C-alpha positions in Angstrom: -27.8 65.9 37.8 -25.9 68.4 35.8 -24.9 67.7 32.2 -21.8 69.4 30.9 -22.3 70.4 27.3 -19.5 70.5 24.8 -18.0 73.8 24.0 -19.7 75.4 21.0 -17.0 75.9 18.4 -18.9 78.0 15.9 -19.0 81.7 16.8 -22.5 83.3 16.8 -21.4 85.9 14.2 -20.3 83.1 11.8 -23.5 81.1 12.4 -25.6 84.1 11.7 -23.8 84.8 8.4 -24.0 81.2 7.3 -27.7 81.1 8.2 -28.4 84.1 5.9 -26.5 82.3 3.1 -28.4 79.1 3.5 -31.7 80.9 3.8 -31.1 82.7 0.5 -30.4 79.4 -1.1 -33.6 77.8 0.3 -35.2 78.2 -3.1 -34.4 75.9 -6.0 -34.7 78.7 -8.6 -31.9 80.6 -6.8 -29.8 77.5 -6.5 -30.1 76.9 -10.3 -29.4 80.6 -11.0 -26.3 80.6 -8.9 -25.1 77.4 -10.5 -25.4 78.9 -14.0 -23.7 82.1 -13.0 -20.9 80.4 -11.2 -20.2 78.0 -14.1 -20.5 80.6 -16.8 -17.2 82.1 -18.0 -17.5 85.9 -17.3 -20.7 87.9 -17.2 -24.1 86.7 -18.4 -27.2 88.8 -19.1 -30.5 88.4 -17.2 -32.2 87.5 -20.5 -29.7 84.6 -21.1 -30.2 83.5 -17.5 -34.0 83.5 -17.6 -33.8 81.5 -20.8 -31.3 79.0 -19.4 -33.5 78.0 -16.4 -36.9 78.5 -18.0 -38.3 81.4 -16.0 -39.6 84.9 -16.9 -37.2 87.8 -16.8 -39.1 89.5 -13.9 -38.9 86.3 -11.9 -35.2 86.0 -12.7 -34.5 89.6 -11.7 -36.3 89.1 -8.4 -34.2 86.1 -7.4 -31.0 87.7 -8.7 -31.6 90.7 -6.4 -31.9 88.3 -3.5 -28.6 86.6 -4.5 -27.0 90.0 -4.9 -28.2 91.3 -1.5 -26.6 88.3 0.2 -23.4 88.7 -1.8 -23.5 85.6 -4.0 -23.6 87.5 -7.3 -22.7 90.9 -8.7 -25.0 93.0 -10.9 -23.6 95.5 -13.4 -25.7 97.8 -15.7 -24.4 98.3 -19.2 -26.9 100.4 -21.2 -30.3 98.7 -20.8 -28.8 95.3 -20.0 -28.0 93.9 -16.6 -24.9 91.8 -16.5 -24.5 89.1 -13.8 -21.3 87.6 -12.5 -20.4 85.4 -9.5 -18.8 86.9 -6.4 -15.4 85.1 -6.5 -15.3 85.0 -2.7 -18.3 82.8 -2.6 -16.5 80.1 -4.6 -14.5 79.4 -1.4 -16.7 81.0 1.2 -19.8 78.8 0.6 -17.9 75.5 0.8 -16.1 76.7 3.8 -19.4 77.5 5.5 -20.7 74.0 4.9 -17.5 72.5 6.2 -17.6 74.7 9.3 -21.2 73.8 10.1 -20.6 70.0 9.7 -17.4 70.1 11.8 -15.0 69.2 8.9 -13.0 72.2 9.8 -12.7 73.9 13.2 -11.6 77.2 14.5 -7.9 77.0 14.2 -6.1 76.9 17.5 -2.4 77.6 18.0 -1.5 74.0 18.6 -2.6 70.8 20.3 -3.6 71.0 24.0 -3.6 68.3 26.7 -0.1 67.1 25.8 0.9 63.9 27.5 3.4 64.3 30.3 5.2 61.0 29.6 6.0 61.7 26.0 9.3 63.5 25.1 9.9 65.0 21.7 13.4 65.7 20.5 15.4 66.1 17.3 16.0 63.0 15.2 19.6 61.6 15.4 21.5 59.1 13.3 20.7 56.4 15.9 16.9 56.8 15.3 16.7 55.8 11.7 15.9 52.1 12.3 13.0 53.1 14.5 11.8 55.7 12.1 11.8 53.2 9.2 10.1 50.6 11.4 7.3 53.0 12.4 6.9 54.0 8.8 6.5 50.3 7.9 3.8 49.9 10.5 2.0 52.9 8.9 2.2 51.3 5.5 0.6 48.1 7.0 -2.6 50.0 8.0 -3.4 50.7 4.4 -4.6 54.3 5.2 -1.4 56.1 6.1 0.5 56.6 2.8 0.6 55.7 -0.8 4.0 54.1 -0.1 3.9 50.3 -0.6 7.5 49.8 0.5 9.5 51.6 3.2 11.7 54.3 1.8 15.4 54.0 2.4 17.2 56.1 5.0 19.0 57.9 2.1 15.8 58.8 0.4 14.2 60.2 3.6 17.3 62.0 4.6 17.6 63.7 1.2 13.9 64.6 1.3 13.4 66.1 4.7 14.4 69.6 5.9 17.3 69.2 8.3 15.8 71.3 11.1 12.3 69.9 11.0 12.6 66.2 11.8 11.5 65.0 15.3 11.0 61.8 17.2 8.8 61.1 20.2 10.0 58.9 23.1 7.8 57.0 25.5 9.4 54.9 28.3 12.8 55.3 26.7 11.6 54.0 23.3 11.1 55.9 20.0 7.3 55.6 19.3 6.7 58.2 16.6 8.2 60.8 14.3 7.3 63.8 12.2 9.2 65.6 9.5 8.7 68.3 6.9 9.9 68.4 3.3 10.0 71.4 1.0 7.2 71.5 -1.6 9.3 73.3 -4.2 12.9 74.3 -5.0 11.8 77.8 -6.0 12.8 80.6 -3.6 9.3 82.1 -3.4 8.1 78.8 -1.8 10.9 78.5 0.7 8.4 78.8 3.6 6.1 76.1 2.4 6.6 72.5 3.5 4.7 69.2 3.4 4.5 67.4 6.6 4.3 63.7 7.7 3.6 62.2 11.1 3.7 58.5 12.1 3.0 56.8 15.4 4.1 53.3 16.4 1.2 50.7 16.4 1.6 50.0 20.1 1.6 53.7 21.1 -1.4 55.0 19.4 -4.1 56.6 21.5 -1.6 57.9 24.0 -1.2 61.5 22.8 2.1 60.8 20.8 0.7 62.4 17.7 -0.4 65.5 19.7 3.1 65.9 21.1 4.7 65.5 17.7 2.5 68.0 16.0 3.0 70.5 18.9 6.7 70.4 18.2 6.2 70.4 14.5 4.1 73.5 14.3 5.8 75.6 17.0 9.2 74.8 15.4 7.9 75.8 12.0 6.5 79.1 13.3 9.8 79.9 15.0 11.7 79.1 11.8 9.5 81.2 9.6 7.7 78.5 7.7 4.5 80.2 6.8 2.6 77.3 5.3 2.5 73.6 6.3 0.4 71.2 4.2 -0.5 67.6 4.7 -2.2 65.0 2.6 -4.4 62.4 4.4 -6.7 59.6 3.2 -10.3 60.6 4.1 -10.7 57.2 5.8 -8.0 58.2 8.3 -10.3 60.4 10.4 -8.1 60.3 13.4 -5.2 61.9 11.5 -7.6 64.6 10.1 -8.8 65.4 13.6 -5.2 65.4 14.9 -4.2 68.0 12.2 -7.2 70.1 13.0 -6.1 70.3 16.6 -2.8 71.7 15.4 -4.4 74.5 13.4 -4.6 72.8 10.0 -7.8 73.4 8.0 -9.3 71.3 5.3 -8.7 72.8 1.9 -10.5 70.2 -0.1 -10.9 66.7 -1.3 -8.7 65.5 -4.2 -10.7 62.8 -6.0 -8.9 59.8 -7.7 -5.6 61.5 -7.2 -3.5 58.3 -7.4 -3.7 54.6 -7.3 -2.9 52.5 -4.2 -2.6 48.8 -4.7 -4.4 49.2 -8.1 -7.3 51.2 -6.6 -7.9 54.9 -7.1 -7.8 56.7 -3.8 -9.0 60.2 -2.7 -7.0 62.4 -0.4 -7.9 65.3 1.9 -5.6 68.3 1.5 -5.0 70.1 4.8 -3.1 73.4 5.4 -1.8 75.4 8.3 -0.9 79.0 7.9 1.1 80.9 10.4 -0.8 83.8 12.0 0.6 87.2 11.2 1.9 87.7 14.8 3.8 84.4 14.6 3.2 84.2 18.3 2.3 80.5 18.5 5.7 79.3 19.8 5.6 81.6 22.8 1.9 81.4 23.6 1.3 77.7 23.6 
C-alpha cells in the first residue's frame, strides 16, 4: 500500500534558517538577554545587561556573540564599552518563523485553486441587495463572522463599498455569497489599500463558494492596482482564516481585546494580502 504524503509547504532553506534561530535560543540565558535588549529603548551596555540578568560580564559577552552571529542583536564598540541593540528585522522575523512552522501562515499562492465548476461569480447588481443583506444576517447569526449585531442597510453598504469591487456568487441560479472591498482611508496615499469582507449563505457552505469569491476578489484587485487587501477575522473562525490564506493573505497578528461583541471583549486576527511586484496574478491563475 502506498501512502500519499501531504505536500511540504515549508522550503528547506527557510526551515534551515529557522532551525538556526531556534537553536540559538535554546538557552534560557540568551532568551533572557534577547528579551532585555528587545524591550530596552535604544542601546544598552554589556555591563548593564549582565547586571540585569545576574550573570558575569564574560558569560554575558559569550552569549551576546552567539546572538549577534545569528543576527538577533547588533554590537557596537564605543571606546572601551560595547553597546548592544536589537536587530529590528527580528522583531517581525522571529514571530513570522514561529507562525510559518506552526502553519498559521503559508507560502502565499496567487489565488485559490480547485474552484467549483458550478459556482458563477459576477458583479453585484441592484437586484442582489436583498440576497446580500440576507446572507449578511446569516453571518451575524453565527456569532463569529462580524462585530455587527444588526444587518446594515443597503444605503450604508452601498456608501461604504468600492463600486468596482463588489461581487456575488450564484449556485443553481441563486445568490449564495458575496464579497466586497471598502477603502481603509480617504487619503490619496492609501488609495490602493482596501478592507475586504466575504460571506457565504448558510446552506451553501463547504461547496467552494468562498474560494470562488476570493479568486474574483484578489484577481480583480490586482488588475485594478489595489496593492494591499486586509481582512479582520475572529480567531475562532478558522475556516475563514484558512480561506484567506489560500488566496495569498498572511497573518499579520492578533489584536487582543480590540472591541466588545455582545458585551464580551473579542480578539481578531489581522490578515493582509500584498500584490506581487509583477502584478501577474490575474493572468497566471
